[in-house]
C-alpha positions in Angstrom: -31.0 6.8 14.9 -31.2 4.6 11.8 -28.8 5.5 9.1 -28.9 4.0 5.6 -26.2 3.4 3.0 -26.8 2.5 -0.6 -24.5 1.7 -3.5 -24.9 0.9 -7.2 -22.1 0.0 -9.6 -20.8 2.8 -11.8 -20.5 0.3 -14.7 -24.2 0.4 -15.6 -25.7 3.9 -15.9 -29.2 2.3 -15.9 -28.7 1.1 -12.3 -30.6 3.1 -9.6 -30.7 3.0 -5.9 -34.5 3.1 -5.9 -34.9 -0.5 -4.8 -32.4 0.0 -1.9 -34.0 3.3 -1.0 -37.5 1.8 -0.8 -36.2 -1.1 1.4 -34.3 1.2 3.8 -37.2 3.6 4.2 -39.6 0.6 4.8 -37.1 -0.5 7.5 -37.5 2.9 9.3 -34.6 5.0 7.9 -35.6 8.6 7.4 -34.8 9.8 3.9 -32.7 12.6 5.3 -30.4 10.0 6.8 -29.5 8.1 3.6 -26.1 8.1 2.0 -25.2 6.7 -1.4 -22.4 6.0 -3.9 -22.4 5.2 -7.6 -19.1 3.4 -7.6 -17.7 -0.1 -7.9 -17.6 -1.9 -4.6 -13.8 -2.5 -5.2 -13.1 1.2 -4.9 -11.6 2.6 -1.7 -12.6 6.2 -2.3 -16.3 6.1 -1.9 -17.3 9.6 -0.6 -20.9 8.6 0.3 -19.6 5.7 2.5 -16.9 8.0 4.1 -19.5 10.6 4.9 -21.9 7.9 6.3 -19.2 6.4 8.6 -18.2 9.8 9.8 -21.9 10.8 10.5 -22.6 7.7 12.7 -22.6 8.2 16.4 -22.7 5.9 19.4 -26.1 4.3 19.7 -26.9 4.6 15.9 -27.6 1.7 13.6 -26.2 1.5 10.1 -28.6 -0.3 7.7 -27.8 -1.6 4.3 -30.0 -3.5 1.8 -27.4 -6.2 1.2 -23.9 -6.9 2.7 -22.1 -6.5 -0.7 -23.3 -2.9 -0.9 -21.0 -2.1 2.1 -17.7 -4.0 1.8 -15.2 -4.6 -1.1 -14.5 -8.1 0.3 -15.3 -10.2 3.4 -12.2 -8.9 5.1 -13.1 -5.2 4.3 -16.7 -5.8 5.4 -15.5 -7.2 8.7 -13.1 -4.3 9.3 -16.0 -1.8 8.8 -18.4 -3.7 11.0 -15.7 -4.2 13.7 -15.0 -0.5 13.7 -18.7 0.3 14.0 -19.0 -2.2 16.9 -16.0 -0.5 18.7 -17.8 2.8 18.3 -21.0 1.5 19.8 -22.8 1.5 16.4 -25.0 -1.4 15.5 -25.2 -2.9 12.0 -28.1 -4.4 10.0 -28.3 -6.0 6.6 -31.9 -6.4 5.4 -31.4 -9.2 2.8 -29.2 -11.4 5.0 -31.2 -10.5 8.1 -28.1 -9.8 10.0 -28.4 -7.5 13.1 -25.3 -7.1 15.3 -27.5 -5.8 18.1 -29.0 -9.3 18.6 -27.3 -12.5 19.9 -28.1 -14.2 16.5 -26.4 -11.3 14.7 -23.4 -11.4 16.9 -23.0 -15.1 16.2 -23.3 -14.6 12.5 -20.7 -11.8 12.7 -18.3 -14.1 14.6 -18.9 -16.7 11.9 -18.0 -14.2 9.2 -14.8 -13.3 11.1 -13.8 -16.9 11.2 -14.4 -17.3 7.5 -12.4 -14.2 6.7 -9.5 -15.5 8.8 -9.7 -18.9 6.9 -9.8 -17.0 3.6 -6.7 -15.1 4.5 -4.9 -18.3 5.5 -5.8 -20.0 2.2 -4.7 -17.0 0.2 -1.3 -16.9 2.0 -0.9 -20.7 1.5 -1.6 -20.4 -2.3 0.8 -17.4 -2.6 3.6 -19.3 -0.8 3.0 -22.4 -2.9 3.1 -20.3 -6.1 6.4 -18.7 -5.0 7.9 -22.0 -4.2 6.9 -23.4 -7.6 8.4 -20.4 -9.4 11.7 -20.8 -7.4 11.9 -24.4 -8.5 11.7 -23.2 -12.1 14.5 -20.7 -11.5 12.3 -17.6 -11.3 12.7 -15.2 -8.4 10.2 -12.5 -7.6 10.8 -9.0 -6.5 11.9 -5.8 -8.2 14.5 -5.9 -10.9 17.9 -4.5 -9.7 18.1 -0.7 -10.1 21.7 -1.0 -11.1 22.8 -3.5 -13.8 25.7 -5.9 -13.1 28.2 -4.0 -15.3 27.6 -0.7 -13.6 27.8 -2.4 -10.1 31.2 -3.8 -11.2 32.4 -0.3 -12.2 31.0 1.3 -9.0 32.8 -1.3 -6.8 36.0 -0.8 -8.7 35.8 3.0 -8.2 35.0 2.5 -4.5 37.9 0.0 -4.1 40.2 2.5 -5.7 39.3 5.1 -3.0 36.4 7.1 -4.6 33.9 8.3 -2.1 30.2 7.2 -2.2 29.1 10.7 -2.8 31.4 11.0 -5.9 30.3 7.6 -7.2 26.6 8.7 -6.8 27.3 11.9 -8.8 29.4 10.1 -11.5 27.0 7.2 -12.1 23.8 9.3 -11.4 22.6 6.9 -8.7 20.7 8.0 -5.6 22.6 7.4 -2.4 19.9 5.2 -0.9 20.0 3.0 -4.1 23.8 2.7 -3.9 23.7 1.8 -0.2 21.0 -0.8 -0.8 22.8 -2.3 -3.8 26.1 -2.5 -1.9 24.3 -4.2 1.0 22.6 -6.7 -1.3 25.9 -7.7 -3.0 27.7 -7.9 0.4 30.3 -5.2 -0.4 32.2 -4.4 2.8 34.6 -1.7 1.8 37.7 -1.2 -0.2 39.7 -4.3 -0.9 42.8 -4.5 1.3 46.1 -5.0 -0.6 
């Protein structure tokens, strides 16, 4: 069975799925088997796409007018198409003339997979270079400490004086997990021995 998915951006109220609907029906999709969303492609929660993917069965073919109607990014698109392939569902994009049920389509899909992997590697490389540059300038990423330095000093003094962690948590209004994480981070090993 041929199943169609259409999407228009929610940014422009004048947009319509008519062009996509006409192309999908011309490709053989029955109007009763069309799913659509009016949402940004960047959104994860597209109910029409979710319903469409759940509706598809082994042997079906999902058809879209254009690749960017389906995925948020190349990586997201590949995840969806790989999942379809694993379920025995073929995929066709009319504009790009991609059809995973043909050898040509399989080759194109493999090429997209290699591009996505390359894109991920480049992104990781840029992030690591940016972090290294920030460290050279004395900046360190991550969350700010939950407990300021003065409070940490007061807490460790109390613990070194014999106070229990539970009483310190109550007194300083600090969750136990935060206290334990902070003590681990500063390397506190227990009460100082006299």
